[in-house]
Backbone as a chain_set.jsonl record, in Angstrom:
{"seq": "MSTTIQSEARVPSKQSALTGLRKEGYVPAVVYGYKTEATSISVKERDLLKTLQITGRNGVIKLNIDGKDLNVVLNDYQSDVLKGEIRHADFLAINMTEELEVDVTIHLIGESVGLKEGGVLQQPNREVTIKVKPSDIPETFDIDISKLQIGETITVAEIRANSKYEILNEDDHALVLISSPRTAAEMEELESEASESEEPEVIGEKKEAK", "coords": {"N": [[-0.495, 11.197, -15.833], [-1.336, 8.716, -18.159], [-1.372, 5.282, -19.184], [-1.879, 2.94, -21.767], [-3.44, -0.228, -21.55], [-3.981, -3.245, -23.127], [-6.821, -5.343, -23.175], [-8.965, -8.232, -22.829], [-12.359, -9.173, -22.941], [-13.826, -11.721, -20.948], [-15.438, -14.825, -20.2], [-16.743, -15.436, -16.997], [-15.021, -17.925, -15.266], [-14.107, -21.333, -14.221], [-11.744, -22.433, -11.679], [-9.761, -24.001, -12.889], [-9.643, -23.025, -15.494], [-8.784, -20.434, -15.008], [-6.281, -20.932, -13.993], [-5.062, -21.879, -16.286], [-5.043, -19.525, -17.823], [-3.225, -17.951, -16.362], [-0.889, -19.455, -16.674], [-0.375, -18.909, -19.295], [0.516, -16.381, -19.159], [-1.269, -14.382, -18.515], [-3.374, -12.198, -16.529], [-6.187, -12.816, -14.643], [-8.96, -10.664, -14.336], [-11.207, -8.033, -13.189], [-13.4, -5.415, -14.12], [-15.11, -2.516, -13.064], [-17.454, 0.089, -12.075], [-17.649, 3.562, -12.822], [-20.179, 4.22, -15.032], [-20.024, 1.614, -15.969], [-20.653, -1.772, -16.277], [-20.002, -4.585, -14.171], [-17.376, -6.421, -15.406], [-15.724, -9.295, -16.503], [-12.354, -9.694, -17.315], [-9.175, -10.167, -19.02], [-5.707, -9.499, -18.725], [-2.398, -8.981, -20.013], [0.181, -10.001, -17.936], [2.801, -8.943, -17.966], [2.409, -6.523, -19.277], [0.788, -5.175, -17.458], [2.47, -4.998, -15.183], [4.571, -3.473, -16.245], [3.211, -1.116, -16.823], [2.423, -0.269, -14.259], [4.881, 0.348, -13.206], [5.383, 2.676, -14.523], [3.152, 4.402, -14.056], [2.744, 4.196, -11.33], [1.317, 2.982, -8.212], [-1.188, 4.212, -7.807], [-1.8, 5.447, -10.162], [-3.519, 6.68, -13.147], [-4.909, 4.511, -15.507], [-5.352, 3.686, -18.887], [-7.619, 1.554, -20.024], [-8.104, -0.717, -22.518], [-10.748, -2.414, -23.741], [-11.485, -4.802, -25.83], [-11.43, -2.895, -27.921], [-12.734, -0.704, -26.787], [-12.138, 2.16, -24.852], [-11.397, 2.774, -21.422], [-11.017, 4.857, -18.57], [-9.233, 3.956, -15.802], [-8.357, 2.935, -12.424], [-6.102, 0.922, -10.522], [-7.761, -0.846, -8.325], [-7.623, -2.936, -6.492], [-5.626, -5.856, -5.803], [-4.457, -9.268, -6.039], [-1.666, -11.126, -5.041], [1.025, -13.477, -5.557], [3.35, -13.925, -3.341], [5.648, -15.539, -3.129], [6.134, -16.419, -5.752], [6.178, -14.034, -7.04], [4.106, -13.045, -8.611], [1.178, -11.501, -10.076], [-1.989, -12.432, -9.274], [-4.677, -11.823, -9.507], [-6.687, -9.017, -10.475], [-8.406, -5.988, -9.694], [-10.062, -3.502, -11.371], [-11.057, -0.129, -11.228], [-13.369, 1.754, -12.869], [-13.332, 5.192, -13.68], [-14.506, 8.616, -13.335], [-13.0, 11.247, -14.815], [-13.379, 13.851, -14.007], [-14.301, 13.902, -11.45], [-13.609, 13.723, -7.919], [-11.576, 11.321, -6.189], [-11.24, 8.886, -3.536], [-8.226, 7.966, -2.273], [-5.529, 5.86, -1.152], [-2.355, 6.883, -0.245], [1.114, 6.359, -0.3], [3.329, 7.291, 2.316], [6.116, 9.448, 2.116], [9.112, 10.128, 3.567], [10.964, 13.077, 4.141], [14.2, 14.424, 4.49], [16.508, 14.343, 7.35], [15.791, 13.752, 10.623], [16.252, 15.84, 13.555], [16.101, 14.463, 15.931], [16.806, 11.838, 15.179], [19.503, 12.163, 14.588], [20.44, 12.523, 17.1], [20.315, 10.075, 18.17], [17.821, 8.945, 18.411], [14.962, 6.791, 17.714], [13.319, 6.071, 14.754], [9.883, 5.736, 14.04], [7.085, 4.509, 12.239], [3.892, 4.504, 12.611], [1.761, 4.466, 10.849], [1.774, 4.044, 7.377], [0.549, 5.194, 5.248], [-1.641, 7.721, 3.905], [-5.023, 8.744, 3.541], [-6.48, 10.408, 0.902], [-8.53, 12.879, -0.793], [-8.975, 13.466, -4.11], [-8.682, 14.681, -7.496], [-8.48, 12.416, -10.277], [-6.415, 13.082, -12.124], [-4.645, 14.432, -10.545], [-3.542, 12.793, -8.649], [-1.016, 12.06, -6.365], [2.206, 10.439, -6.54], [3.514, 9.831, -4.183], [3.084, 10.831, -0.723], [4.551, 13.496, 0.607], [6.427, 14.164, 3.552], [8.093, 16.362, 5.623], [10.574, 15.704, 7.903], [12.684, 16.864, 9.145], [12.877, 18.637, 11.35], [11.958, 17.226, 13.454], [12.076, 16.136, 16.757], [13.405, 14.045, 19.45], [10.884, 12.224, 21.046], [8.836, 13.583, 19.852], [5.949, 13.738, 17.697], [4.456, 13.401, 14.481], [1.314, 14.044, 13.433], [-1.793, 13.746, 11.583], [-3.102, 16.109, 12.163], [-1.05, 18.001, 12.368], [-0.23, 18.407, 9.759], [-2.388, 18.93, 8.168], [-3.409, 21.592, 7.652], [-1.509, 22.808, 5.987], [-1.439, 21.221, 3.777], [-1.945, 20.51, 0.343], [-3.826, 18.778, -0.349], [-6.978, 17.212, 0.385], [-7.179, 15.671, 3.337], [-8.394, 12.679, 4.614], [-8.133, 11.198, 6.909], [-8.389, 10.93, 10.531], [-7.569, 13.577, 12.917], [-5.828, 12.652, 14.939], [-4.431, 10.631, 13.771], [-1.515, 9.011, 13.701], [1.568, 9.541, 12.058], [4.384, 9.59, 11.944], [7.013, 9.176, 14.328], [9.569, 10.003, 16.728], [11.199, 8.05, 18.883], [12.689, 7.597, 22.164], [16.004, 6.273, 22.463], [16.685, 2.902, 23.501], [17.966, 2.22, 26.731], [21.091, 0.858, 28.025], [20.517, -0.765, 30.189], [17.825, -1.42, 29.727], [18.083, -2.889, 27.386], [19.565, -5.063, 28.32], [17.684, -6.177, 30.034], [15.693, -6.968, 28.217], [17.124, -8.882, 26.753], [17.579, -10.711, 28.782], [14.984, -11.574, 29.401], [14.342, -12.782, 26.984], [16.176, -14.852, 26.985], [15.365, -16.36, 29.195], [12.89, -17.257, 28.337], [13.612, -19.152, 26.536], [14.56, -21.269, 27.967], [14.285, -24.703, 29.18], [12.445, -24.895, 31.283], [9.773, -24.387, 31.01], [8.738, -26.614, 29.791], [8.899, -28.448, 31.841], [7.007, -27.37, 33.595], [4.691, -27.833, 32.187], [4.576, -30.612, 32.31], [4.11, -31.024, 35.012], [1.584, -30.036, 35.198], [-0.062, -31.945, 34.169]], "CA": [[-0.043, 10.432, -17.006], [-1.996, 7.413, -18.267], [-0.786, 4.36, -20.142], [-2.911, 2.02, -22.241], [-3.273, -1.678, -21.45], [-4.943, -3.999, -23.922], [-7.434, -6.435, -22.43], [-10.017, -8.956, -23.534], [-13.475, -9.633, -22.106], [-13.843, -13.171, -20.819], [-16.574, -15.382, -19.458], [-16.322, -15.922, -15.677], [-14.74, -19.348, -15.434], [-13.68, -22.116, -13.079], [-10.362, -22.282, -11.269], [-8.862, -24.652, -13.856], [-9.477, -22.109, -16.627], [-7.98, -19.313, -14.533], [-4.902, -21.434, -13.912], [-4.564, -21.907, -17.664], [-4.76, -18.137, -18.218], [-2.003, -17.511, -15.692], [0.241, -20.15, -17.298], [-0.128, -18.259, -20.58], [1.035, -15.039, -18.918], [-2.363, -13.422, -18.35], [-3.934, -12.002, -15.193], [-7.649, -12.686, -14.61], [-9.291, -9.392, -13.698], [-12.578, -7.555, -13.339], [-13.497, -3.955, -14.155], [-16.44, -2.047, -12.682], [-17.407, 1.473, -11.637], [-18.342, 4.648, -13.511], [-20.846, 3.872, -16.283], [-19.468, 0.323, -16.407], [-21.117, -2.974, -15.595], [-18.909, -5.475, -13.798], [-16.991, -7.241, -16.561], [-14.522, -10.114, -16.337], [-11.398, -9.478, -18.401], [-7.819, -10.671, -18.785], [-4.653, -8.609, -19.233], [-1.074, -9.581, -19.954], [0.839, -9.622, -16.686], [3.972, -8.1, -18.233], [1.912, -5.185, -19.609], [0.312, -4.562, -16.22], [3.626, -4.672, -14.354], [5.284, -2.377, -16.893], [2.394, 0.081, -16.663], [2.484, 0.158, -12.866], [6.188, 0.97, -13.01], [5.309, 4.024, -15.108], [2.106, 5.227, -13.448], [2.68, 4.062, -9.893], [0.192, 2.183, -7.713], [-2.457, 4.938, -7.882], [-1.907, 6.169, -11.425], [-4.636, 6.41, -14.05], [-4.592, 3.599, -16.607], [-6.366, 3.602, -19.942], [-7.84, 0.133, -20.266], [-8.805, -0.963, -23.777], [-11.441, -3.707, -23.704], [-12.025, -5.132, -27.166], [-11.596, -1.687, -28.726], [-13.35, 0.392, -26.041], [-11.224, 2.695, -23.844], [-11.911, 3.206, -20.124], [-10.049, 5.365, -17.603], [-9.369, 3.147, -14.589], [-7.244, 2.821, -11.486], [-6.013, -0.415, -9.934], [-8.441, -0.718, -7.038], [-7.145, -3.986, -5.596], [-5.015, -6.982, -6.517], [-3.955, -10.384, -5.253], [-0.368, -11.529, -5.582], [1.734, -14.622, -4.997], [4.615, -13.345, -2.891], [6.755, -16.45, -3.397], [6.408, -16.456, -7.183], [6.267, -12.675, -7.565], [3.115, -12.915, -9.682], [-0.136, -10.958, -9.781], [-2.93, -13.516, -9.555], [-5.977, -11.259, -9.868], [-6.702, -7.556, -10.362], [-9.685, -5.287, -9.767], [-9.924, -2.158, -11.924], [-12.206, 0.737, -10.99], [-13.585, 2.765, -13.895], [-13.484, 6.473, -12.991], [-14.839, 9.853, -14.04], [-11.805, 12.073, -14.653], [-13.722, 15.17, -13.46], [-14.744, 13.75, -10.067], [-12.563, 13.354, -6.982], [-11.534, 9.943, -5.679], [-10.562, 8.646, -2.27], [-7.125, 7.036, -2.54], [-4.477, 5.716, -0.147], [-1.069, 7.246, -0.83], [2.25, 6.019, 0.559], [4.056, 8.424, 2.895], [7.547, 9.529, 1.812], [9.742, 11.028, 4.524], [12.011, 13.934, 3.573], [15.146, 14.959, 5.459], [16.913, 13.537, 8.509], [15.325, 14.494, 11.788], [17.179, 16.185, 14.626], [16.04, 13.376, 16.899], [17.583, 10.697, 14.685], [20.927, 12.502, 14.72], [20.767, 12.432, 18.528], [20.229, 8.68, 18.579], [16.451, 8.496, 18.528], [14.518, 5.701, 16.839], [12.177, 6.484, 13.937], [8.788, 4.774, 13.924], [5.976, 4.919, 11.383], [2.696, 3.729, 12.955], [0.957, 4.347, 9.629], [2.622, 4.346, 6.221], [-0.276, 5.755, 4.184], [-2.729, 8.635, 4.241], [-6.131, 8.692, 2.588], [-6.787, 11.753, 0.445], [-9.561, 13.03, -1.807], [-8.274, 14.199, -5.159], [-9.062, 14.327, -8.862], [-7.579, 11.387, -10.813], [-5.243, 13.646, -12.792], [-3.77, 15.061, -9.55], [-3.118, 11.816, -7.639], [0.448, 12.047, -6.231], [2.828, 9.117, -6.412], [3.746, 9.681, -2.747], [2.708, 11.976, 0.105], [5.82, 13.885, 1.221], [6.41, 14.777, 4.884], [9.415, 16.808, 6.057], [10.781, 15.346, 9.315], [13.998, 17.38, 9.533], [12.833, 19.338, 12.635], [11.347, 16.34, 14.447], [12.992, 15.795, 17.834], [13.077, 12.865, 20.246], [9.652, 12.382, 21.804], [7.837, 14.3, 19.076], [5.156, 12.951, 16.745], [3.713, 14.117, 13.448], [-0.001, 13.463, 13.172], [-2.508, 14.425, 10.497], [-3.433, 17.458, 12.616], [0.087, 18.89, 12.12], [0.031, 18.646, 8.33], [-3.63, 19.164, 7.437], [-3.604, 22.974, 7.225], [-0.57, 23.181, 4.927], [-1.473, 20.248, 2.688], [-2.759, 20.915, -0.806], [-4.809, 17.72, -0.552], [-7.937, 17.005, 1.458], [-6.82, 14.443, 4.041], [-9.61, 12.116, 5.193], [-7.855, 10.555, 8.193], [-8.643, 11.722, 11.735], [-6.441, 14.415, 13.339], [-4.882, 11.923, 15.786], [-3.8, 9.571, 12.97], [-0.066, 9.216, 13.827], [2.283, 9.203, 10.826], [5.798, 9.312, 12.231], [7.464, 9.665, 15.633], [10.947, 9.679, 17.115], [11.19, 7.588, 20.27], [13.992, 7.589, 22.829], [16.727, 4.999, 22.3], [16.682, 2.065, 24.711], [19.198, 2.274, 27.522], [21.8, -0.423, 28.139], [19.799, -1.582, 31.179], [16.628, -1.93, 29.066], [18.51, -3.915, 26.443], [19.936, -6.24, 29.112], [16.446, -6.77, 30.541], [15.061, -7.636, 27.094], [17.922, -10.068, 26.449], [17.362, -11.658, 29.882], [13.647, -12.133, 29.222], [14.397, -13.676, 25.827], [16.943, -16.036, 27.389], [14.539, -17.151, 30.106], [11.805, -17.891, 27.579], [14.17, -20.251, 25.755], [14.972, -22.349, 28.86], [13.339, -25.834, 29.16], [11.618, -24.956, 32.476], [8.383, -24.341, 30.585], [8.351, -28.0, 29.525], [8.705, -29.058, 33.128], [5.746, -26.889, 34.146], [3.621, -28.508, 31.473], [4.509, -31.982, 32.811], [3.506, -30.992, 36.327], [0.159, -29.683, 35.072], [-0.836, -33.101, 33.679]], "C": [[-0.75, 9.073, -17.028], [-1.324, 6.588, -19.35], [-1.844, 3.332, -20.511], [-2.504, 0.561, -22.058], [-4.368, -2.329, -22.285], [-5.512, -5.132, -23.077], [-8.521, -7.084, -23.274], [-11.098, -9.359, -22.547], [-13.444, -11.155, -22.09], [-15.08, -13.595, -20.046], [-16.065, -15.836, -18.099], [-16.177, -17.434, -15.704], [-14.26, -20.008, -14.151], [-12.183, -21.942, -12.837], [-9.388, -22.882, -12.281], [-8.601, -23.742, -15.053], [-8.615, -20.916, -16.234], [-6.509, -19.707, -14.429], [-4.271, -21.471, -15.3], [-4.212, -20.518, -18.158], [-3.429, -17.676, -17.64], [-0.765, -18.17, -16.309], [0.609, -19.527, -18.641], [0.338, -16.81, -20.424], [-0.022, -13.965, -18.742], [-2.805, -13.344, -16.889], [-5.452, -11.922, -15.306], [-7.993, -11.399, -13.848], [-10.766, -9.081, -13.879], [-12.532, -6.031, -13.339], [-14.933, -3.561, -13.858], [-16.319, -0.564, -12.304], [-18.211, 2.405, -12.519], [-18.86, 4.216, -14.888], [-20.36, 2.539, -16.856], [-20.062, -0.82, -15.599], [-19.916, -3.853, -15.273], [-18.622, -6.444, -14.94], [-15.717, -8.007, -16.261], [-13.622, -9.927, -17.556], [-10.099, -10.206, -18.079], [-6.835, -9.686, -19.396], [-3.32, -9.338, -19.148], [-0.356, -9.072, -18.703], [2.02, -8.679, -16.942], [3.552, -6.678, -18.566], [1.459, -4.447, -18.357], [1.481, -4.133, -15.338], [4.399, -3.484, -14.924], [4.534, -1.064, -16.708], [2.467, 0.621, -15.241], [3.836, 0.792, -12.533], [6.181, 2.415, -13.502], [4.343, 4.922, -14.339], [2.137, 5.236, -11.928], [1.411, 3.318, -9.495], [-1.153, 2.872, -7.91], [-2.685, 5.652, -9.205], [-3.107, 5.763, -12.267], [-4.15, 5.554, -15.215], [-5.717, 3.657, -17.631], [-6.472, 2.132, -20.325], [-8.672, -0.033, -21.531], [-9.411, -2.363, -23.736], [-12.099, -3.945, -25.054], [-12.35, -3.872, -27.965], [-12.217, -0.502, -28.016], [-12.414, 0.837, -24.921], [-11.964, 3.124, -22.582], [-10.764, 3.778, -19.301], [-10.276, 4.619, -16.295], [-8.182, 3.361, -13.667], [-7.258, 1.39, -10.948], [-6.571, -0.332, -8.519], [-7.935, -1.734, -6.024], [-6.473, -5.071, -6.433], [-4.58, -8.044, -5.53], [-2.648, -10.849, -5.887], [0.153, -12.77, -4.875], [3.124, -14.126, -4.632], [5.801, -14.225, -3.262], [7.149, -16.444, -4.881], [6.56, -15.069, -7.804], [5.289, -12.422, -8.695], [1.855, -12.221, -9.175], [-1.163, -12.005, -10.202], [-4.312, -13.015, -9.954], [-5.933, -9.751, -9.657], [-8.129, -7.03, -10.47], [-9.425, -3.877, -10.269], [-11.208, -1.373, -11.68], [-12.287, 1.784, -12.087], [-13.931, 4.091, -13.218], [-13.942, 7.576, -13.935], [-13.694, 10.826, -13.781], [-12.107, 13.444, -14.051], [-14.164, 15.11, -12.003], [-13.593, 13.278, -9.18], [-12.719, 11.911, -6.507], [-10.944, 9.934, -4.275], [-9.487, 7.596, -2.519], [-6.158, 7.01, -1.363], [-3.136, 5.964, -0.82], [0.04, 6.969, 0.175], [2.981, 7.273, 1.027], [5.537, 8.324, 2.545], [8.169, 10.561, 2.739], [10.904, 11.772, 3.886], [12.892, 14.46, 4.697], [15.488, 13.972, 6.559], [16.591, 14.322, 9.76], [16.438, 14.753, 12.796], [17.245, 15.036, 15.626], [16.826, 12.148, 16.466], [19.077, 10.937, 14.85], [21.38, 12.383, 16.17], [20.601, 11.014, 19.06], [18.83, 8.145, 18.761], [16.105, 7.413, 17.517], [13.267, 6.146, 16.089], [11.153, 5.367, 13.851], [7.69, 5.363, 13.044], [4.759, 4.054, 11.704], [1.798, 3.491, 11.752], [1.796, 4.81, 8.446], [1.841, 4.907, 5.037], [-1.225, 6.806, 4.756], [-3.795, 8.489, 3.157], [-6.503, 10.112, 2.202], [-7.903, 11.724, -0.589], [-9.002, 13.944, -2.877], [-8.799, 13.791, -6.528], [-8.049, 13.332, -9.428], [-6.299, 11.949, -11.438], [-4.235, 14.245, -11.82], [-3.291, 14.091, -8.479], [-1.594, 11.799, -7.547], [0.982, 10.624, -6.116], [3.101, 8.803, -4.948], [3.255, 10.939, -2.03], [3.933, 12.346, 0.918], [5.623, 14.571, 2.571], [7.844, 15.106, 5.291], [9.58, 16.524, 7.548], [12.065, 15.954, 9.874], [14.0, 18.061, 10.907], [12.268, 18.468, 13.762], [12.38, 15.9, 15.476], [12.523, 14.552, 18.591], [11.835, 13.153, 21.093], [8.552, 13.092, 21.05], [7.178, 13.401, 18.038], [4.52, 13.873, 15.719], [2.415, 13.362, 13.209], [-0.641, 14.22, 12.012], [-2.836, 15.861, 10.873], [-2.322, 18.452, 12.283], [0.262, 19.24, 10.644], [-1.217, 19.044, 7.546], [-3.713, 20.574, 6.843], [-2.73, 23.35, 6.03], [-0.558, 22.209, 3.751], [-2.359, 20.759, 1.55], [-3.827, 19.873, -1.13], [-5.781, 17.679, 0.633], [-7.648, 15.65, 2.096], [-8.04, 13.939, 4.806], [-9.393, 11.426, 6.53], [-8.169, 11.504, 9.352], [-7.39, 12.49, 12.142], [-5.394, 13.638, 14.132], [-4.221, 10.742, 15.074], [-2.287, 9.822, 12.944], [0.662, 8.714, 12.582], [3.743, 8.847, 11.077], [6.138, 9.873, 13.608], [8.904, 9.247, 15.863], [10.927, 9.312, 18.588], [12.602, 7.602, 20.84], [14.682, 6.25, 22.606], [16.685, 4.214, 23.605], [18.028, 2.181, 25.421], [19.833, 0.893, 27.569], [21.068, -1.352, 29.1], [18.549, -2.197, 30.558], [16.976, -3.049, 28.091], [18.885, -5.202, 27.179], [18.693, -6.963, 29.622], [15.726, -7.54, 29.436], [15.785, -8.937, 26.746], [17.705, -11.14, 27.511], [16.006, -12.344, 29.745], [13.619, -13.126, 28.068], [15.11, -14.973, 26.18], [16.108, -16.947, 28.272], [13.435, -17.891, 29.361], [12.283, -19.083, 26.773], [14.568, -21.439, 26.634], [13.89, -23.429, 28.922], [12.43, -25.919, 30.372], [10.133, -24.999, 32.116], [7.869, -25.749, 30.334], [8.065, -28.714, 30.826], [7.375, -28.653, 33.749], [4.568, -27.583, 33.485], [3.453, -29.928, 31.981], [3.815, -32.021, 34.166], [2.008, -30.742, 36.246], [-0.679, -30.869, 34.63], [-1.515, -33.807, 34.829]], "O": [[-0.757, 8.362, -16.023], [-0.776, 7.128, -20.311], [-2.619, 2.901, -19.657], [-1.379, 0.169, -22.367], [-5.545, -1.993, -22.152], [-4.779, -5.801, -22.35], [-8.939, -6.546, -24.299], [-10.801, -9.83, -21.449], [-13.086, -11.795, -23.078], [-15.683, -12.799, -19.327], [-15.063, -16.548, -18.029], [-17.095, -18.145, -16.114], [-14.036, -19.348, -13.136], [-11.458, -21.387, -13.663], [-8.309, -22.333, -12.505], [-7.484, -23.687, -15.567], [-7.808, -20.439, -17.032], [-5.616, -18.918, -14.736], [-3.098, -21.139, -15.47], [-3.201, -20.338, -18.836], [-2.607, -17.085, -18.341], [0.277, -17.532, -16.453], [1.758, -19.604, -19.075], [0.532, -16.099, -21.41], [0.28, -12.773, -18.81], [-2.635, -14.289, -16.119], [-5.963, -11.043, -16.0], [-7.375, -11.094, -12.829], [-11.479, -9.763, -14.614], [-11.717, -5.429, -12.639], [-15.868, -4.198, -14.344], [-15.214, -0.029, -12.223], [-19.329, 2.079, -12.92], [-18.082, 3.891, -15.785], [-20.293, 2.362, -18.073], [-19.979, -0.827, -14.371], [-18.93, -3.865, -16.011], [-19.499, -7.186, -15.382], [-14.733, -7.422, -15.81], [-14.085, -9.997, -18.694], [-9.946, -10.786, -17.004], [-7.094, -9.109, -20.452], [-3.14, -10.216, -18.304], [-0.299, -7.869, -18.45], [2.209, -7.715, -16.2], [4.237, -5.725, -18.195], [1.707, -3.251, -18.205], [1.48, -3.023, -14.804], [4.829, -2.6, -14.183], [5.144, -0.023, -16.465], [2.563, 1.831, -15.039], [3.919, 1.671, -11.676], [6.887, 3.268, -12.964], [4.673, 6.061, -14.009], [1.624, 6.162, -11.3], [0.543, 3.056, -10.327], [-2.157, 2.202, -8.153], [-3.662, 6.387, -9.351], [-3.643, 4.663, -12.129], [-3.119, 5.836, -15.826], [-6.894, 3.676, -17.273], [-5.54, 1.547, -20.876], [-9.803, 0.448, -21.61], [-8.695, -3.364, -23.7], [-13.135, -3.362, -25.372], [-13.399, -3.782, -28.604], [-12.236, 0.6, -28.565], [-11.947, 0.015, -24.133], [-13.019, 3.754, -22.654], [-9.656, 3.243, -19.33], [-11.376, 4.643, -15.742], [-7.146, 3.893, -14.067], [-8.3, 0.735, -10.925], [-5.917, 0.197, -7.62], [-7.829, -1.432, -4.836], [-6.728, -5.186, -7.632], [-4.361, -7.771, -4.349], [-2.537, -10.953, -7.109], [-0.229, -13.069, -3.743], [3.972, -13.93, -5.502], [6.848, -13.717, -3.665], [8.332, -16.462, -5.222], [7.009, -14.934, -8.943], [5.59, -11.679, -9.63], [1.502, -12.333, -8.001], [-1.195, -12.414, -11.362], [-5.041, -13.708, -10.664], [-5.231, -9.261, -8.772], [-8.947, -7.551, -11.229], [-8.652, -3.135, -9.663], [-12.308, -1.881, -11.896], [-11.385, 2.611, -12.228], [-14.733, 4.117, -12.285], [-13.79, 7.487, -15.154], [-13.447, 11.191, -12.631], [-11.184, 14.137, -13.624], [-14.38, 16.15, -11.38], [-12.717, 12.534, -9.622], [-13.82, 11.366, -6.435], [-10.238, 10.862, -3.879], [-9.789, 6.474, -2.926], [-5.988, 8.009, -0.663], [-2.812, 5.343, -1.832], [-0.079, 7.304, 1.354], [3.223, 8.195, 0.248], [6.141, 7.258, 2.66], [7.799, 11.735, 2.704], [11.724, 11.182, 3.182], [12.391, 14.892, 5.736], [14.865, 12.92, 6.696], [17.072, 15.442, 9.935], [17.416, 14.01, 12.886], [18.322, 14.684, 16.107], [17.447, 11.486, 17.297], [19.825, 10.027, 15.208], [22.562, 12.167, 16.44], [20.732, 10.778, 20.261], [18.653, 7.015, 19.216], [16.863, 7.153, 16.582], [12.277, 6.548, 16.701], [11.494, 4.206, 13.623], [7.405, 6.56, 13.099], [4.605, 2.977, 11.128], [1.154, 2.448, 11.642], [2.453, 5.85, 8.512], [2.393, 5.08, 3.95], [-1.563, 6.779, 5.939], [-3.497, 8.155, 2.01], [-6.808, 10.933, 3.066], [-8.189, 10.686, -1.185], [-8.6, 15.071, -2.589], [-9.303, 12.681, -6.698], [-6.869, 13.402, -9.086], [-5.226, 11.362, -11.297], [-3.103, 14.539, -12.203], [-2.69, 14.519, -7.494], [-0.93, 11.546, -8.553], [0.286, 9.722, -5.651], [2.944, 7.662, -4.511], [3.038, 11.978, -2.655], [4.324, 11.606, 1.821], [4.768, 15.443, 2.718], [8.707, 14.228, 5.301], [8.818, 17.038, 8.367], [12.489, 15.591, 10.971], [15.035, 18.065, 11.574], [12.121, 18.931, 14.893], [13.429, 15.36, 15.123], [11.404, 14.073, 18.402], [11.745, 14.182, 21.763], [7.434, 13.197, 21.554], [7.772, 12.432, 17.564], [4.099, 14.984, 16.041], [2.421, 12.191, 12.83], [-0.096, 15.21, 11.524], [-2.85, 16.741, 10.011], [-2.598, 19.606, 11.955], [0.849, 20.274, 10.322], [-1.118, 19.451, 6.389], [-4.048, 20.734, 5.67], [-3.152, 24.116, 5.164], [0.245, 22.359, 2.83], [-3.4, 21.37, 1.79], [-4.625, 20.047, -2.051], [-5.431, 18.07, 1.747], [-7.848, 14.608, 1.472], [-8.651, 14.692, 5.564], [-10.359, 11.099, 7.219], [-8.209, 12.722, 9.178], [-6.279, 12.114, 11.768], [-4.201, 13.922, 14.019], [-3.529, 9.944, 15.706], [-1.821, 10.73, 12.256], [0.41, 7.607, 12.108], [4.269, 7.906, 10.483], [5.618, 10.915, 14.009], [9.394, 8.279, 15.28], [10.67, 10.159, 19.443], [13.585, 7.618, 20.098], [14.025, 5.21, 22.565], [16.653, 4.799, 24.687], [19.083, 2.232, 24.788], [19.213, -0.107, 27.207], [20.996, -2.56, 28.877], [18.234, -3.358, 30.82], [16.25, -4.037, 27.984], [18.564, -6.299, 26.722], [18.643, -8.192, 29.646], [15.207, -8.631, 29.674], [15.153, -9.959, 26.478], [17.65, -12.329, 27.198], [15.894, -13.553, 29.951], [12.971, -14.169, 28.145], [14.715, -16.052, 25.74], [16.139, -18.168, 28.116], [13.087, -19.018, 29.713], [11.485, -19.929, 26.369], [14.883, -22.507, 26.111], [12.71, -23.129, 28.742], [11.701, -26.901, 30.512], [9.332, -25.586, 32.843], [6.711, -26.054, 30.621], [7.115, -29.491, 30.922], [6.69, -29.477, 34.356], [3.569, -27.886, 34.137], [2.328, -30.417, 32.083], [3.03, -32.928, 34.444], [1.25, -31.179, 37.113], [-1.906, -30.806, 34.709], [-2.21, -34.801, 34.62]]}, "num_chains": 1, "name": "protein.A"}
């Protein structure tokens, strides 16, 4: 599913001009890629945010630049975490008939046996890289963890054969594991180490080293 965003070509400008654009509710951006020269543009931030809610992070967007339509994906962006604003966006023009390499967020399905027994779930990596046509890009990459027990790990090797997507990560790329819960003795040791690190003895050692 693609959604259209209206944009306007702009002349690459200084920081003061970019600040003015942002104050008016626009995001400075650039588009490049398939049959497209790198072009500086601006898009309304509210339109971009609304579109991303519909298409997802990897969805195909139809970008209209002064009347010309391009199929693009959001290749990269910069945001202001404190203000919750998108400060700059990079759009990649794509050929809808050719496959792309995209990073897709992992979505875990089910509750693992190991978790029910008190294990601790860990996700060393929260994305997989797949090769797929733009029209088939999934919103998330689903992994069933219901049979995962304490001490077990799911790597790319375990899911590659049954995946309908071509996964580009190495076989040993760890996606999720269930580790053993810490014992009471281990927790006490961690608390003791934390307590010792907070004591003022370290200051005394620094004085002696002078």
